[in-house]
C-alpha positions in Angstrom: -26.3 -40.4 -17.5 -26.5 -36.9 -15.9 -24.5 -36.1 -12.8 -26.5 -35.9 -9.6 -26.0 -33.3 -6.7 -24.9 -36.4 -4.4 -22.3 -37.4 -6.9 -20.9 -34.0 -7.2 -20.7 -33.7 -3.5 -18.6 -37.0 -3.3 -16.4 -35.6 -6.0 -15.7 -32.4 -4.3 -15.1 -33.9 -0.9 -12.8 -36.7 -2.3 -10.6 -34.1 -4.1 -10.5 -31.9 -1.0 -9.7 -34.7 1.2 -6.8 -35.8 -1.3 -5.4 -32.2 -1.4 -5.4 -32.2 2.5 -3.6 -35.6 2.7 -0.9 -34.6 0.3 -0.4 -31.4 1.9 0.0 -33.0 5.4 2.4 -35.6 3.9 4.5 -32.9 2.3 4.7 -31.0 5.5 6.0 -34.0 7.4 8.5 -35.1 4.7 10.0 -31.7 4.4 13.6 -31.7 5.8 14.4 -29.0 8.5 17.4 -27.9 6.5 20.1 -28.9 3.9 23.8 -29.7 4.5 26.3 -27.2 3.6 29.4 -28.4 1.7 32.3 -26.0 1.2 33.5 -25.9 -2.5 36.0 -23.6 -4.2 35.0 -20.3 -2.8 31.2 -21.3 -2.7 28.9 -23.2 -0.5 27.0 -26.1 -2.1 23.7 -26.9 -0.3 22.8 -30.6 -0.4 19.4 -31.7 0.5 18.3 -35.2 1.2 16.1 -36.8 -1.4 12.4 -36.3 -0.5 9.0 -35.8 -2.2 8.1 -32.5 -0.6 7.9 -30.6 -4.0 6.1 -33.3 -5.7 3.6 -33.7 -3.0 3.1 -29.9 -2.7 2.2 -29.7 -6.5 -0.1 -32.7 -6.0 -1.9 -31.0 -3.1 -2.3 -27.8 -5.2 -3.5 -29.9 -8.2 -6.2 -31.5 -6.1 -7.2 -28.3 -4.6 -7.6 -26.7 -8.0 -9.6 -29.8 -9.2 -11.8 -29.6 -5.9 -12.5 -25.9 -6.6 -13.3 -26.4 -10.2 -15.7 -29.3 -9.2 -17.2 -27.1 -6.5 -17.7 -24.1 -8.8 -19.1 -26.3 -11.5 -21.5 -28.0 -9.2 -22.9 -24.8 -7.9 -24.0 -23.7 -11.5 -24.6 -27.2 -13.0 -28.0 -27.7 -14.5 -29.2 -30.7 -12.5 -31.9 -32.7 -14.0 -31.5 -30.7 -17.1 -32.9 -27.6 -15.6 -30.8 -24.4 -15.0 -31.7 -21.2 -13.2 -30.3 -17.7 -13.8 -27.1 -16.7 -11.9 -28.8 -13.7 -10.5 -31.3 -15.9 -8.8 -28.6 -17.5 -6.8 -26.6 -14.3 -6.0 -29.9 -12.6 -4.8 -29.8 -15.0 -1.9 -27.5 -13.3 0.8 -26.7 -16.6 2.5 -25.5 -18.1 -0.7 -23.6 -15.0 -1.6 -21.8 -15.0 1.8 -20.7 -18.6 1.8 -19.9 -18.6 -2.0 -17.3 -15.6 -1.3 -16.0 -17.2 1.8 -15.4 -20.5 -0.1 -13.5 -18.4 -2.9 -11.4 -16.8 -0.2 -10.5 -20.0 1.5 -9.5 -21.5 -1.9 -7.3 -18.5 -2.6 -5.7 -18.8 1.0 -5.1 -22.6 0.5 -3.6 -22.1 -2.8 -1.2 -19.4 -1.5 -0.2 -21.6 1.6 0.6 -24.6 -0.6 2.2 -22.9 -3.5 4.5 -20.4 -1.7 6.5 -23.1 0.3 6.5 -25.5 -2.6 8.0 -22.9 -5.1 10.4 -21.8 -2.3 11.6 -25.3 -1.7 12.1 -25.8 -5.5 14.0 -22.6 -5.7 16.3 -23.9 -2.8 17.0 -27.0 -4.6 17.7 -25.3 -8.0 19.8 -22.3 -6.7 21.9 -24.4 -4.2 25.3 -22.6 -4.9 26.0 -19.6 -2.6 29.0 -17.1 -2.6 28.4 -16.3 1.1 30.6 -19.0 3.0 28.4 -18.3 6.2 25.3 -19.1 4.4 23.0 -21.8 5.9 21.0 -24.1 3.8 17.3 -23.2 4.6 14.2 -24.9 3.6 10.7 -23.6 3.1 8.9 -22.1 6.1 7.6 -24.8 8.4 3.8 -25.2 8.8 2.7 -23.4 5.5 2.1 -26.6 3.5 0.3 -28.3 6.3 -1.9 -25.2 6.9 -2.5 -25.0 3.2 -3.8 -28.7 3.3 -6.2 -28.0 6.2 -7.5 -24.9 4.4 -8.1 -27.0 1.2 -10.1 -29.4 3.2 -12.1 -26.5 4.8 -12.8 -25.0 1.4 -14.2 -28.3 0.1 -16.6 -28.3 3.2 -17.7 -24.7 2.3 -18.3 -25.9 -1.3 -20.7 -28.4 0.0 -22.6 -25.8 2.1 -22.7 -23.6 -1.0 -24.1 -26.5 -3.1 -26.7 -27.2 -0.4 -27.8 -23.6 -0.4 -27.9 -23.8 -4.2 -30.2 -26.8 -4.0 -32.7 -24.9 -1.8 -32.7 -21.9 -4.1 -33.4 -24.2 -7.1 -36.2 -25.8 -5.3 -37.8 -22.7 -4.5 -37.3 -21.3 -7.9 -38.9 -24.2 -9.8 -41.8 -24.5 -7.4 -42.4 -20.9 -8.0 -42.9 -20.5 -4.3 -41.1 -17.2 -4.7 -41.5 -15.6 -8.2 -37.9 -14.0 -7.9 -36.3 -17.2 -6.9 -34.9 -15.8 -3.6 -34.5 -18.3 -0.9 -35.2 -17.7 2.7 -33.0 -19.3 5.2 -34.4 -22.3 7.2 -33.7 -23.3 10.7 -31.9 -26.4 9.6 -29.6 -24.4 7.3 -28.9 -21.9 10.0 -28.1 -24.8 12.5 -25.6 -26.4 10.0 -24.0 -23.0 9.3 -23.5 -22.3 13.1 -22.2 -25.8 13.7 -19.8 -25.7 10.9 -18.3 -22.3 11.8 -17.9 -23.5 15.5 -16.3 -26.8 14.5 -13.9 -24.8 12.3 -13.0 -22.5 15.2 -12.5 -25.5 17.4 -10.1 -27.3 14.8 -7.9 -24.3 14.1 -7.6 -23.7 18.0 -6.7 -27.2 18.7 -4.0 -27.1 15.8 -2.7 -23.9 17.0 -2.2 -25.3 20.5 -0.4 -28.4 19.2 1.8 -26.3 17.0 2.8 -23.9 19.7 6.6 -24.3 20.7 7.4 -24.9 24.4 10.0 -22.0 24.4 12.5 -20.1 22.2 16.3 -20.5 22.0 18.2 -17.8 23.8 21.2 -16.4 22.0 23.5 -14.0 23.9 24.9 -11.3 21.6 26.5 -7.8 22.5 25.0 -7.6 26.0 21.5 -8.6 24.9 19.6 -11.8 24.6 17.9 -12.6 21.2 15.3 -15.2 21.3 14.9 -17.4 18.4 11.6 -19.3 17.9 10.9 -22.2 15.5 8.8 -21.4 12.6 5.2 -22.3 13.4 1.7 -21.0 12.3 0.4 -20.7 15.8 -0.4 -16.9 15.5 -2.1 -17.4 12.0 -4.2 -20.3 13.3 -5.0 -18.5 16.5 -6.4 -15.5 14.5 -8.3 -17.9 12.1 -9.9 -19.7 15.2 -11.1 -16.2 16.5 -12.5 -15.3 13.1 -14.6 -18.4 12.7 -15.7 -18.0 16.4 -17.0 -14.4 15.6 -18.6 -15.8 12.4 -20.3 -18.6 14.3 -21.5 -16.2 17.1 -22.9 -13.6 14.5 -24.7 -16.5 12.6 -26.0 -17.9 15.9 -27.3 -14.5 17.1 -29.0 -13.7 13.7 -30.5 -17.1 13.5 -32.6 -16.4 16.6 -34.3 -13.4 15.3 -34.4 -14.3 11.5 -38.0 -14.0 10.1 -38.4 -17.8 9.0 -41.1 -18.3 6.3 -41.4 -14.6 6.2 -42.9 -14.4 9.7 -41.2 -12.6 12.6 -42.2 -12.3 16.2 -41.4 -9.5 18.7 -38.1 -9.9 20.5 -40.0 -9.3 23.7 -41.9 -12.6 23.1 -38.7 -14.5 22.9 -37.2 -13.0 26.1 -40.4 -13.8 28.1 -39.2 -17.4 27.9 -37.1 -18.1 30.9 -35.4 -21.2 29.1 -34.5 -19.1 26.1 -33.2 -16.2 28.1 -31.0 -18.4 30.1 -29.4 -20.3 27.3 -29.2 -17.0 25.2 -27.0 -15.4 27.9 -25.0 -18.7 28.5 -24.3 -18.8 24.7 -23.2 -15.0 24.8 -21.0 -15.6 27.9 -19.3 -18.6 26.4 -18.6 -16.8 23.1 -17.0 -14.0 25.0 -14.9 -16.4 27.3 -13.8 -18.3 24.2 -12.7 -15.1 22.3 -10.7 -14.0 25.4 -8.9 -17.4 25.7 -8.2 -17.5 22.1 -7.0 -13.8 21.7 -4.8 -13.7 24.8 -2.3 -16.3 23.9 -2.4 -15.5 20.2 -1.5 -11.9 20.8 0.9 -12.7 23.4 2.7 -15.2 21.0 2.8 -12.5 18.4 4.3 -10.1 20.8 7.1 -12.7 21.8 7.9 -13.1 18.2 8.2 -9.4 17.4 9.9 -8.2 20.7 12.6 -10.9 20.7 15.5 -8.8 22.0 15.9 -8.6 25.7 18.3 -6.8 28.0 17.6 -9.1 30.8 20.3 -11.8 30.4 18.3 -14.2 32.5 15.3 -14.3 30.2 14.1 -17.9 29.4 12.4 -16.9 26.0 8.9 -17.8 27.0 6.0 -18.5 24.8 2.3 -17.9 25.3 0.8 -19.8 28.4 0.1 -23.4 27.4 -3.5 -24.8 27.3 -5.3 -21.5 26.7 -5.7 -22.0 22.9 -7.0 -25.5 23.3 -9.3 -24.5 26.2 -10.7 -21.6 24.0 -11.2 -23.9 21.0 -13.3 -26.3 23.2 -15.3 -23.3 24.6 -15.8 -22.0 21.0 -17.4 -25.4 20.0 -19.5 -25.3 23.2 -20.6 -21.9 22.4 -21.9 -22.9 18.9 -23.8 -25.8 20.6 -25.4 -23.5 23.0 -26.5 -21.3 20.1 -28.1 -24.3 18.6 -30.0 -25.0 21.8 -31.1 -21.4 21.9 -32.3 -21.8 18.3 -34.3 -24.8 19.2 -36.0 -23.0 22.1 -36.6 -19.9 19.8 -38.3 -22.3 17.4 -40.5 -23.5 20.2 -41.4 -20.0 21.3 -42.2 -19.1 17.7 -44.6 -22.0 17.4 -46.4 -21.2 20.7 -46.6 -17.5 19.6 -48.2 -18.1 16.2 -50.6 -20.7 17.7 -51.8 -18.1 20.2 -52.1 -15.4 17.5 -54.1 -17.8 15.3 -56.5 -18.6 18.3 -56.9 -15.0 19.3 -56.0 -12.7 16.2 -56.3 -9.6 18.2 -54.2 -11.0 21.0 -50.7 -9.6 20.6 -51.9 -6.6 18.6 -54.8 -5.4 20.8 -52.5 -3.9 23.4 -50.4 -2.0 20.8 -53.7 -0.8 19.0 -55.3 0.3 22.3 -52.2 2.3 23.3 -51.9 4.0 19.9 -55.6 5.0 20.0 -55.6 6.3 23.5 -52.4 8.4 22.7 -54.1 10.0 19.7 -57.4 10.8 21.1 -57.7 14.4 22.3 -58.7 15.2 25.8 -62.1 17.0 26.1 -63.2 19.7 28.4 -59.8 21.5 28.3 -59.7 24.9 26.8 
């Protein structure tokens, strides 16, 4: 029995979810540090028995399997019919999401492998000549972040597979001799909503991971602030990146020539409802960007500039609640882009109905203006 597109979607999703689960469990099982034991001129680091390394490699294994299944599904000859690769990559939307997916896979692999191999290194090389040596473990938050990225990459494989299906249909129906697929309103809606949801997820996780404050250490007349290792800054910037992507996709979706037919932008902005929701969507996107960037940059500055001459400093972190609030507004902005897209679709339908009833309608004014501007004025020497 040949594999169907639905079966491949289930396989890719299941493998991505498994990678996510193993990554999160590995993150929670990882001990904060080892126990140093003084030996004969050396420090022996003893670590409690846990499954962090095994779970980390399992998470990576399922990520690799999900990526292989996703890549295979994109080019698989469903129903025994294959199409040229160049027919897929001529589609701009597919190319963009295919490359984003590959990038997410690479990031997820790095996030999962780096702490797993580091943890393995700590367990193997546990003898240290430095008697003041601490017994560290891998950087906190990386395996969990890699698990989240693994899940996100599986979702992007599904979007790429959906776009592939549309290219295949158009190619075999010979609606477009070159096999190039034009985006549909439904596809653009899914893209905008997915990117907005990812921005929301990363923002909420960043808010939950943010420490309340740092630990102040007095040394040689200055205060050195030490902060627990957390991925707040990385997650904050990821949230901003997906917000920007959602905003760009939402904006372009309004003016895209669906079915090869475009309308003047002036016709869209003559609709009061569209104009109102368009401006609300832009305003919410700007507000979300400000609320996400402000605490993210502030947190990064606190981590970099951690030496203070003020001995009363409390080692603060970014203002609590801004990242979470920005994440919710980012999600709201994507919803307003969807409402604007729905209104734009209604305006398009009304516009083309008017043009079909009165073929000269929208063009007569333009033609008249061009004619009158080119006719020479008589009676002037």
